[in-house]
N, C-alpha and C positions, 0 to 999 in steps of 0.2 A: 401236449405232453405236460408243459408248465403248468397248466391247470388240474392235471391229474396228480403232479407231485405235490401242488400246494394244498389239493383235497386230500391226499393221502397223510400230509405232516399234520392236517388240522384234526383229521381223525385219529392220528397216534397222539397228537397232545391232547385232545380231548378224553382218551381213556388212559387215566393214572396207572394203572395195572401193566401197560405195555411201555409208557414213558414217562418218566418222573423227572419233572424239572426241580432241583435242588442247587441252590447257589449259583456257580458258573458251570455246573457239571450235569449234562444229562443223564442221568441213572437208568440202565434198561434193565429190566426184571430177567432174570437169566433161570428162574427156576421153571417148573412145570406148570403153568398156569390152569386151574381147573374149572374156573367160572365157566358156568354154563353146562357143565358135564351132570350126569345123573352120580347121586350119591353112592352107587354102588361102583360106580366107574372110577369116583375119586380115592374109595377106599380101596380099590383095587391097585391102582396107582401107588398110593401111600403104602401098602403092605410089600410091594415089590423094593422098597428102598432105592429108587433110581435117583441117581447121583444128578446135580443140577449140570444140563448142558452147558457147554462153553458159549461165552457171550457172542452174540452177533455183531459182525463189526458194522458200523455205519457207513451210507453211501458216502459218495463226494459231497452232494447237496446237504445231506443231514449234519455232517462234519462242519461245514460252513455255517448252516442253520446254529449249531450249538456253540460256535464261537462268537455268534454275532446276536443271540437272544438277548443278553442282558443289555449290552448298550443300545440295542434297539428299542426295547421296553424302557428304560431310561429316557432316551429320545422321545419318546411317544407313550405318557403312562395312561393315557386315556384308552389304547388300542386294547381291543381284547385280544388274546393269545391267536387267533387265526388271522387277524389282521396283522399281527407281528409278523407271522409267518410269510403272509403276502408281501409284507414291506422289504423282507429279507430273501423272498424270492426274486425279486425286481431288481434287487444289488445282484444278487448272483447271475441273471442272465446279462447283466452289463460289465461282468469280469471279462478281462481280457484271457484270450486262451491261454496263456502263460500260466496264470493263477489258477484256474479251472483244471488244469493239466495238474499242477502241483497237489491239490484235492484229489482226484482222480486215481494220482498215484499212490498217495498213503494210502487211499480205500483200497486199494488193489492189493496193497503188500500187506494190509490188516486182513483182507480176505485169504489171502494167500495161507497166513499164519493160521486163521479159522478153520481152513479147509484140511488142514494137517492137526490140528486139535480134536477137529469133530472125527476123524478117521481113528485116533487114538481112543478119543471117547467110545465109541462104536466098539471098539475092539475089547474093552473091558467088561462090556455087558453082556449078562447071560442072554441066551435065545429068549428066554420068557420076557425078559426088559424089553431086549430089541421087538419083540412083538408088540408089546405093549403100548411101546413108544409108538410105533407104526399105525396102530390102531387109533392112538390118541391124535395123532396128525391127520387122519382122516376124518375123524370126529369134528376135529378145529377146521377143518377146511369145509366140511359140510356144513356146520353151524356160521361160518363165515358166508357162505353162498347163500343160506336162507336168510339173514340180516341184510343181504344186499338187495334180495329179491322182495324182502318186506319194504326197505328203505324204496327202493326204485317203483314200487307199486303204490306206494303212499303219494311217493312226488308225482306219479302219473294219475293220481285221483282215482285209486281202485275204491270201488262202492264199499262201505264198511257192513260187515255180518251183522245184522239184526239181535237185539237183546233176545234171549231166551224168556219163556213165558214167566220163569223165576224172576229173572233179571229185571222184567217190567213191574212185577209186583215189588220187587227191593227199590226199584228206582220211585214207583207210586208211594210208597211208603217213606222214603227218604224225602221226599214233597212235603208229604202230610206232617209227618215228625219233626222235621227241620234237624234230623242228627244225620252225621256223615255214613257214607255207606259202609266204612269198615265197623262203625258202631253197631250199625244195624243187622249186619251179614248173618254172626251167629243167632241172634234173636230171632231173625227173620225165617232162618233154615227149620226152626223147630215150629213157627206159625204156618209155613207153608204147607208143612206136611199134615198139619190138623185143620187146614183150611178146606171148606167144603168143595165139591167137585163143581158145581155150578160157579162158585166164586172164581176157581182157578182156570176155568173154560173161558171165561171173558178175556184172562191174559193170554190163553192158547190162542184165542182166535186172532187177537192183535198180532201176535207173534207170527203166526200164518200167513197172514195180509203182509206183514213187512217183510217176510222170508219170501213171498210170490213176488213182490216189488224188487227186492235184493237180487233174487236171480235172473229176473229180465234184465236190471241195471248192471249185472256183473255179464250178463251174456253179450251186450252192448259192448262194454268196457273191453272184453276179451277180444271182440270182433275187431276193434279200433286198435287194440295191441298187437291182433295179428297183421293187420294191414301195413303198421308201422315197423313190422319185422322184429318187434321186441317178444318173441314167442317164449322166452325164458320167463316172462312173468304171467304167463299163461297155463292154467292147468291142463295136468297131462290128458286128462278125460275130454278135455274139450279139442285140445289137437287131435287126439285120436278120431274123435267125431268129424272133426275139419277134415281131415284126411281121407276118410272113409266116403265123405260126401264128394269130396273132389273126385276119387277113384270112380265111384259110380257116375258122375257127371260126364268123365272123361271117357268111361265105357259107353254111354248112352251117345255121346258124340260121335263116336267113332263107329258105333253101329248104324247111326242115323248117316253118314257120310257113306259107309258101305252100301246101304239099301239105295241111297240115291245112286252111285255109281252103277248098281246093277240094274236099276231103272232106265237109265241112261243108254246102256247097253242093249 
């Protein structure tokens, strides 16, 4: 649990849009963060003039973290932020129960106030605004879930998808011309369009070879993830195929057992 809290704290600290350190106070963004949403979704939220939500209170640990961040940073100037959090977390674990209870009580009181504020806040919103907020929360959860899957997949060594034929062409030109990919991209799009089919085919052949190898590597990786029980990192179609194969296998076993029983009789 402690590791989870430290990890969460480090993630929050690294995302300045969620938690900004300023002087001795942690400033929490209380507006409606729209990073990652499509432009039309952002425009829709803006058009509804939804007032900012009440500030979410800090948990007991984050209150303690907030109070001790500056002093811990001064005592350890070479520490990156995550190391500062880890150091404070160790101090938190060594606190006596009475002190921890003090922070927990303060956090509970702030949470109670927040609960009352959020009820009043929702009461003044129009049905359309409430619906938009609900949809926004759903999008945020899905976005967070996708980011976690992507991060966990990377940590588990998921094979990287190969470059497309056009991507291979840009990469090739990038090496030959010594320009950055961003500098080349617009120029290469035009050149790629006018490139003879025979030249394009060379890159397409490489892509198809890479894709075939990628599919093999990915299948092996997904099998490993299923064995580990990390099915959330596996594609839905792979899980469906595995489930169907298991059903067929079980059906065959049952049929075989039945036939053996009948023969014995």
